[in-house]
C-alpha positions in Angstrom: 159.1 156.3 196.1 156.3 155.6 193.7 155.5 152.1 192.5 156.1 151.2 188.9 152.9 150.7 187.0 151.7 147.8 184.8 148.7 149.0 182.8 146.7 146.2 181.2 144.4 147.2 178.3 141.7 144.6 177.8 138.9 144.3 175.3 137.5 142.4 172.3 139.2 142.2 168.9 139.1 145.4 166.9 138.3 147.6 169.8 141.7 149.4 169.5 143.7 147.9 172.4 147.1 148.0 170.6 146.5 151.3 168.9 145.5 152.8 172.2 148.5 151.2 174.0 150.9 152.7 171.4 149.4 156.1 171.9 149.7 155.7 175.7 153.2 154.6 175.3 154.1 157.8 173.4 152.7 159.8 176.3 154.4 157.8 179.1 157.5 156.3 177.5 156.3 152.8 178.7 157.0 149.8 176.4 154.1 147.9 175.0 153.6 144.1 175.3 151.0 142.9 172.8 150.0 139.4 173.8 148.5 138.8 170.4 152.0 138.8 168.9 152.9 135.9 171.2 149.8 134.1 170.1 150.7 134.7 166.4 154.3 133.6 167.0 153.4 130.4 168.8 150.7 129.5 166.3 153.4 129.3 163.6 154.7 126.1 165.3 151.8 124.7 167.4 148.1 124.5 166.4 146.1 127.1 168.2 144.5 125.9 171.4 146.5 122.7 171.8 148.3 121.8 175.0 151.7 122.5 173.3 150.4 125.8 172.1 149.3 126.9 175.6 152.5 125.7 177.3 154.8 127.5 174.9 152.6 130.6 174.8 152.7 130.8 178.6 156.4 130.2 178.7 157.1 133.1 176.4 154.7 135.4 178.2 156.1 134.7 181.7 159.7 134.9 180.4 159.0 138.3 179.0 157.5 139.6 182.2 160.4 138.1 184.2 162.8 140.1 182.0 160.8 143.3 182.5 160.9 142.9 186.2 164.7 142.4 186.1 165.2 145.6 184.2 165.3 148.5 186.6 165.2 151.1 183.8 161.6 150.0 182.9 159.4 152.4 184.9 156.1 151.1 183.5 154.6 148.6 181.1 151.5 148.5 179.0 150.1 145.0 178.1 147.2 144.3 175.8 145.0 141.2 175.9 141.8 140.0 174.5 139.2 139.4 177.2 137.7 136.3 175.8 136.1 134.7 178.8 136.2 135.1 182.6 138.9 132.4 182.9 141.3 135.0 181.5 141.3 136.6 184.9 143.2 133.7 186.4 146.1 134.5 184.0 145.8 138.2 184.6 145.8 137.7 188.4 148.9 135.4 188.3 150.8 138.0 186.3 149.6 140.8 188.6 150.9 138.8 191.6 154.4 138.5 190.0 154.5 142.2 189.4 153.1 143.0 192.9 155.8 140.8 194.5 158.3 143.0 192.7 156.8 146.2 194.0 154.7 147.1 190.9 151.1 148.1 190.8 148.7 146.7 188.1 145.8 148.7 186.8 143.2 147.3 184.4 141.4 149.2 181.7 138.6 147.6 179.7 138.0 149.5 176.4 134.6 148.9 174.7 132.8 150.3 171.7 129.4 149.8 170.1 129.0 146.8 167.9 128.6 149.1 164.9 131.8 150.8 165.7 133.6 147.5 166.3 132.4 146.2 162.9 133.8 149.4 161.2 137.1 149.0 163.0 137.4 145.3 162.0 138.1 146.4 158.4 140.3 149.3 159.3 143.8 149.6 157.8 145.5 148.7 161.2 143.7 145.3 161.2 145.2 144.2 157.9 148.3 142.8 159.6 146.2 140.7 162.0 146.4 137.0 161.6 142.9 136.4 163.1 140.0 138.8 162.7 140.1 141.3 159.8 136.6 141.1 158.4 133.2 142.1 159.7 131.9 138.5 159.4 134.8 137.1 161.4 134.2 139.7 164.2 130.4 138.9 164.2 131.2 135.2 164.7 133.7 136.0 167.4 131.3 138.2 169.3 128.6 135.6 169.0 130.9 132.9 170.4 132.3 135.0 173.2 129.3 136.8 174.7 131.2 137.5 178.0 134.1 139.4 176.3 133.4 142.5 178.4 132.9 140.6 181.7 134.8 142.1 184.6 132.5 140.8 187.4 134.2 141.6 190.7 137.5 142.8 189.3 138.6 146.4 189.7 138.7 147.5 186.2 138.1 151.0 184.7 135.8 150.8 181.7 136.1 153.3 178.8 133.6 153.4 175.9 135.7 154.3 172.9 132.8 154.5 170.4 133.3 158.3 170.1 137.0 158.4 171.0 140.1 157.9 168.9 143.2 156.1 170.3 145.0 159.3 171.2 142.1 160.7 173.2 141.5 157.3 174.8 145.2 157.3 175.9 144.9 160.8 177.4 141.8 159.6 179.3 143.6 156.5 180.6 146.6 158.6 181.7 144.3 161.0 183.6 142.0 158.3 185.0 145.0 156.4 186.4 147.1 159.4 187.3 150.0 158.1 185.3 153.2 159.9 184.5 156.6 158.9 183.3 158.3 159.7 186.6 159.3 156.8 188.8 
């Protein structure tokens, strides 16, 4: 029997993580967990970055993953997350362990794009609903303050440059690269 798959799409803001995840979801019939939605939700009641914010954010994230693992009808999951700094890998690995202990396999995809393309995407229609970065100036500040946003170091992570790819073709490439299907 095949192991269920958890596909984690990582990257900086405006690179197309959620758009790609939605396209991949259509191909595979896997649900999408957008970590940015949790951040947006928690920031409504706790100031971003505070201890209270981090505790409640992590509670919601781990609760969601726990529910996924209890649901035998979920054959795969796609998560999206900003890769802000190398410390993010501690969180990713803790979630990977939870999934691994339940018989799942986690695969990481880092999507990148040229800075020029990122700046164009920062003002795209799909970014208008974002609570954080939706202007070129905001993205430039973020990239300056987070120079290691594409740091994968020793982690096994497939990297896809999406500068010349739309989300649909990126999803097809991910599906092929990871040999994914919607059979369990």
